[in-house]
N, C-alpha and C positions, 0 to 999 in steps of 0.2 A: 504494500500500500504506500501511496505517496503521503508524505507529511507536508501538507500545504499550510502555509502560514496565512492565517486569517487576520484581517485588520481588527484591532481591538475596537469594541463598541465605544462610540464617543460618550463622554459623560455630559450631564446637563451643564456643568460649569464650563466645559470646553465649548459646547455649542453656544452658550451665552456670550462667551468671549469672542467667538467668531461671528456673532450676530446672525446665526442661523435660526435661532429661536427668538420669537418676539414675545415679551411679557405684556400683560395688560397695561401696566404703567407706560411702557414704551409706546404702545398703540395709542393710548390717550394723549401722550405728549406729542406724538407725530400729528395727530388730528388737530390739536391746539396750535401747533406750529404752522400747519397748513392754513388754518383760519387766519392767523396773524399775518402770514405772508399775503393772503388774498386781500385782506383789509389794506395793507400797505400798498399793494399793487393798484387797488381801486383809488386810493388817495393820490398816488402818483399820476394815474391817468387823468383824474379830475384837475390836478394842478397843471398838467401839460395842456389840457383843453382850455383852461382859464388863461394861461399865459402864452398861448400859441400866437405867433405873429401871422397875420393874414398874408396869403400869397398874392403877389401883385402881378 
């Protein structure tokens, strides 16, 4: 018989370190960050529209 070397199963800690597992806290934080970025983007668009120089 062959003695094949199997990969050791990854531990939860190693998966968390490699960001292959997302915890609930991380998911909530990502959603909040997306909302903040969307608000900033909208504010930037409004600012640009207010201060846009008309084309002549």
